[in-house]
N, C-alpha and C positions, 0 to 999 in steps of 0.2 A: 504494500500500500504506500502511496506517495503522500505523506502527511502534508507536504507543502501544497500540493495540488488540492488536497482535501480542504485545507484552510482557505485557499483562494476560492474554491467552489462555494464556500459558505460565507463569503463576503470579506475576507481578510484583504487589506490593501497591500501591505508589505509583509512578507514572511522572511524571517531570518532563521537560517539553519546553522547551528553551531555544532561542530564535530569535536571541539575541544574547548574546555573552559577558558583557556588563554585568549580565545577570540572574543570574550565577553568581559566588559569592565563592570565588576560587581557594584562599584560606587555609582554607576550611571543607569542602573536597571530601570528606575522609574521614568527616565527620559527615553530609554531604548525600547521598552516593551509596553503594550497595552494589556497583554495577556501572554501566558507561556504554557507550553507543554514541555515538561521536564522529564527526561529519562534519569533514573537514579544513578546510573553510571555513564559517564561520557569520556571516551578516550581512556578507559581504565581508571577513572577518577570519580570518587563520590561527588554528587552534585548537591548534597544536603546543605553545605554552606551557601551555595548559590540560591537554593530554595529559601533559605533563611533571609537572604538579602532581598529576594522578591517579596517575601511576606512583610519585612520591615518597610519596604517601599510602597506597600499597598497594591502591588501588582497581582491580579488574580492568576492562579496557575493550577494545573493538575499534574500529577505524576503519571507517566505512561511507561510501564516497565515490565520486564519479565521477573523482576525481583520478587522473591516469594515471602519475605517477612513483613506482611502488611501491618502486623501489630506494632512493630517498631515505628513505622511511618505514621500510623494513627496516633501513637503516643507523642511523637515529636511534632507532628503537623495535624492537629485535630481540625476536622472540617475540610481538609484538602483531600480530594478524591484520588485514589490510586486506580488507574485503569490498567488492568493486567493484560500482558501480551500473551497470545495474540488477541487483538481487539478488533472490533468492527469500526468502520469509519463513523457510523451513527453513534456508537458508544462514546467515542472520543469527542465528537462534536457536541453531544449532549453534556458531557462532563465539563467542557470548556464553557459552554453557554451557562450552565449552572454556576460555575465559578465566577462568571462575569455578572451574575444576577439576572440572566436572561432566560433561565429555565428553572424547572423544579428539581429538587434533590430527589434521588431514588429512595 
């Protein structure tokens, strides 16, 4: 599934794909992103600090990952949805819409 195209098909104007955390300035997340889909591991590195920066900046986000310990994520990021891989495009879109206040929580 092409997440970039999925986002564009559902109204995203600009989509940024980061394959490594070094591509993202954590201090500027509020200016860089309106919403985010975060994999728990990016380039072999945990993205939990990045997710914390998103939360601190008030940027809505969801996790989309094959990571299996959902309890750890729920404890550290209450209210942030973890969409498990493999996921359908509709599941991902609904999760992002809900995070942005545009849909209802499951």
